[in-house]
C-alpha positions in Angstrom: 312.9 100.7 214.9 312.7 104.2 216.4 309.6 106.0 217.5 306.8 106.5 215.0 306.2 109.8 213.4 304.1 112.2 215.5 302.6 114.0 212.6 298.8 114.6 212.9 298.0 115.0 209.2 299.1 111.7 207.8 297.9 111.4 204.2 295.3 108.7 203.5 297.6 106.8 201.1 300.1 106.1 204.0 299.2 102.9 205.9 299.9 103.3 209.6 302.1 101.7 211.1 303.5 99.6 208.2 304.5 102.5 205.9 306.1 104.4 208.9 308.7 101.7 209.4 312.2 102.1 207.8 311.9 105.5 206.2 314.3 106.6 203.4 316.6 109.4 204.6 318.6 111.8 202.5 320.3 115.1 203.1 319.8 118.0 200.7 321.1 121.5 200.7 318.5 123.8 202.2 318.6 126.3 199.4 317.9 123.5 196.8 314.9 122.4 198.9 313.5 125.9 198.9 313.8 125.9 195.1 312.0 122.6 194.9 309.3 123.1 197.5 308.8 126.8 197.1 308.7 129.5 199.8 307.8 128.1 203.2 307.3 124.6 201.7 304.2 125.6 199.9 304.5 122.8 197.4 305.2 119.9 199.9 301.6 118.8 200.1 301.4 118.6 196.3 304.7 116.7 196.1 303.4 114.2 198.7 300.2 113.7 196.8 301.9 113.1 193.4 304.6 110.8 194.9 302.1 108.9 197.2 304.6 109.3 200.1 304.9 111.4 203.2 307.8 113.8 203.8 309.3 115.1 207.0 312.0 117.9 206.8 314.5 118.3 209.6 317.0 121.2 209.5 320.4 120.0 210.7 322.1 122.3 213.2 325.3 124.1 212.2 324.9 123.0 208.6 323.3 124.2 205.4 321.7 120.8 204.9 318.2 119.6 205.6 317.4 116.0 206.3 314.4 114.7 204.3 312.7 111.6 205.7 310.4 109.8 203.3 307.7 107.5 204.6 305.4 105.2 202.6 305.2 102.1 200.5 308.7 100.7 199.6 308.4 101.5 195.9 307.0 104.9 196.5 309.8 105.7 199.0 312.5 104.8 196.4 310.7 106.7 193.6 310.3 109.8 195.8 314.0 109.7 196.9 315.0 109.4 193.3 312.7 112.4 192.3 314.1 114.5 195.1 317.7 113.7 194.2 317.1 114.4 190.5 315.3 117.7 191.2 318.0 118.8 193.6 320.7 118.1 191.0 318.7 119.9 188.3 318.4 123.0 190.4 322.1 122.8 191.4 323.1 122.7 187.8 320.7 125.5 186.9 322.2 127.7 189.5 325.7 126.8 188.5 324.9 127.7 184.8 323.5 131.0 186.0 326.7 131.8 187.9 328.8 130.9 184.9 326.7 133.2 182.7 327.1 136.0 185.2 330.9 135.5 185.3 331.0 135.6 181.5 328.9 138.7 181.4 331.1 140.4 184.0 334.2 139.4 182.0 332.7 140.9 178.8 332.1 144.3 180.4 334.7 146.9 179.4 335.9 148.9 182.4 336.1 152.7 182.0 339.7 154.1 182.0 339.0 155.7 185.3 338.3 152.2 186.9 341.6 150.6 185.8 
């Protein structure tokens, strides 16, 4: 086991040190996490409260990925990991659909004769 988390505001539902052992770790694109957690992570505390887990975000150098470390009870860790993966996929698909609609709209535009 590595070192324990140095976070000072550990939520009351996390049992120290038992729940800090063996965290679940996943990597998510940073832009998707911004969509999930809001600007500057404003919804992280709410997400932690609902999921009964504790999150730690670590930006990976030279990458557009962020490592999400999930601490808590075993079942809560797995549920939180599943929720994050599902939300990230939903946001990814939503952004992809938006780009497809934009491409379709651009293709439907008629160019003026002077633009040809």
